[in-house]
Steps between C-alpha positions, in 0.01 A plus 500: 500500500559153649667445838817376334515800268439732796787353697716509188425871459590566864812293465622693196404834657747450785809404303823620652876468442513243780266272309700543181813394686320190626396421148847527357624276778349204318167505683329342202724194480330174603633352821588165348826320460684364199180427309299816434124488543282609208360848550304763305686817399506736800467878514721718718382517861152357448632166372204301368228695679361619167426138402270437796136605481218500752471121482835385634442127442398552136795728434737235633320231298543700178868557571554129566383417147796706371769436760425152625393328819758682713629852438635808675285808566582832664210721605660830587725407793336161554701216344342162455481169315172392338399133478215389274525123465402201713841324493686810623231567759539136610870571566404790726206338683633145532863434405638815666210584728719575803724731294198701378305482827476874539281779368677826421388750763350815343729797568222740596649846542280562805485142626626590846195723546254211456378297800577166334806614302719192547281273709290340226491125444472465123803719423704412807859385432545126498615407850391399847215751529350418160527123556339528844210712377436273203498197730255679727277589207503150353461316831247728672289667232536287189572146618249232388381463859454871554327541164258227599434667838438835330266351238197609702616863463518467122164319482332780696654768278407320178142449622478870589644589155239286319215636712600858415510415130159335530368823651651703214343260249161535670525880470641471145804699608814504288802413715868587468633147524855613578385710796288215637786254466744735677252519784474118507875433488585777746241390755612138469871573539447751784275258690749214457796716605348738756142381574381831355282570197678809366264558208172516688274799455615811682806714549751214532377347173529830315851552636632155410354516148654845446836379632496202265401711199768759565767239567442334163479833316823660617709196592639452149575872468707491818704197390554661159695772680794259523587575139575864583807416708630819671189683382259262669413776748267618223276209598497631858374838380226338293376212716692494828241679713210297361682169540618582853149601608368177347740287704430695816126446450546126452730491802235672711233254390720198578612651831136533609430134416823398675401678822162324494683167477732588786201572724355153435810290447452141613121529504436374144442128460651503149806721470541708187826611340515823700473306828787279392713797393435671835630192680817507291536875558486447878725193502861595579610150401329499160696369204502849350433825684223706343395853584152647505571652158606157366171356624282761332709501183461121467121526526499792258692296239261206529177700487592767247705257289221245486180703484531683168695240305260219589193710425641605162587140408136404556385802298715389204350152523141624510569733208627206293197290597263778393683522166498118462146383584583145382767474771262654755226245432743207489629606841150542640404152380806350670406673827138382473606140434729493807321728748138448396225760526434522873805668655774754439830371366764443770879491520495122532331473158789658310704178485218346296470795261788461249355743248474770769866439581589526131310830466688645800837382366431646157402837649814514714711403198363791296477751785760432772433735796855639477605460135866575575675373813848593619803329646849609597797266507659481842840398361679495167381217278426395144154513346434351156875512438539869592695627799276668761677724751372506856188718547397470135128581475291266287154565358322168428217568255238245608252648253733429205595153623135395531419633153805356325388356161790253518334351807128565474266434205306818414654671804272806502180297478284426805472120473468319836492161326876523452534400867284191455726354231727210592844611612660306215320721252614828655791683343564686823598176670799465267666833580695377800336739742174599664299735278191585708664761721206718601620528861871481428702202624777406738558639848361842415181374334177647634439322835126564475447319170319205662254728679459714190412198288249374757321835506516545124353156424220540753403856404488423128307178552240681714457782248456255211272270697266773623490773235489592135703813439388777267792728427417871499705797383331838451168323543557258212584129493773345291846345526742599772794708383802297614742794486729506803562807711845640573677405820722242665226237520247393237154651517226585252521856373124544542286380795306178441142615560240226469136431570470173695198290402407220740544151360504309829431623853670264747324672792148484360396217731616694807317824414 
């Protein structure tokens, strides 16, 4: 039984006269004005929940082929609008960006019991606090100057990553590439933000990896509880204790790192993000007052939000390269022609590697980290000619938009060359809106996209430059199964286990 079917069963098992009254009070009518939005036929109480499978983005994509680029959907008690085209998305992200500058906050039935219940950055309401924290993030952690100053951190982590792979290759050890990349991305982000390598060997590493794994596994199940409306307490019975313990564990880990910083505040030559946040926390005249919980929640969002999604994006790319050896060798030749055969590829080389950039763009087009993003309109407005009442929730299906056959030639094919074609030859440039939306767009776009791209380009280039990759599953080689796993972000259903074979050792001269 799938997760959706399980929740559907629970939902139907707890029917009551109260729910029937709600139903007959026109619960299933779309909240639109004089012009009615298209919508699939709904069932009593559950609405359209029966039309949604384990792969939410694909279910919405299939429905859009029948009901158009914008339609109404009710999942149990959760009413929404679904957008699946670039022009309508352009209205949301650009034309009416300020109107849709809010994420709908998940109505977790036990949210008040969580340490970071309403203090997060990514889902914070649009307002003074959110604007201040975004400015802090962009100016202190992700500004061009700060990214340049923190480049030494990334170079050290990438060198350590390559050395460990070289050691595995020497021992002929098969590696779980996803696990190694989570370790790389987590150590890099933690060192940049808190001067701490959270995925080193030992107890702290085990704890952070377990926290990340559990967060990704149960996060989507918790959010799915919204559809149960008054019966969402069922989610508390099933996952509340586990999710609360998870947050308390993460809070304890961050609190320990925070206390270490407080003991040595002002001693570091180069301040990290935690140092800067501590200064704001202690400043009574700061632009926005933040609490200790705000501080830890902000770091949690950055580290947890960036670690897994970035690692999985690189895994998708490597899987496609293994399945397309012609692309792999073309990319390696470009790296060799620019970098040479005496040193490891560096961040500064990426600007001169257009095919590498095309490969990354094509991967993010096919496998956006979050295939569906959300917005909520802050005031009544019109969208694509339909009236949108205030607080209307909108699902923007980035996956469908970036695989739209009206926009992209052979949309499901991995073909990086499409991004090397002249703009005049691209159909997507004639749609009237941006179509490569892997990180969203507008005010609520992912603020870490620049850093994510830097790390993705460099990691992939290093792995192609230094190794051949022999895919292994059950001890046998072959093509990678590109089936996606269930969840709110895109990840391979099966681990990418490979045998690295040394092609070039950039450290050979120093050994």
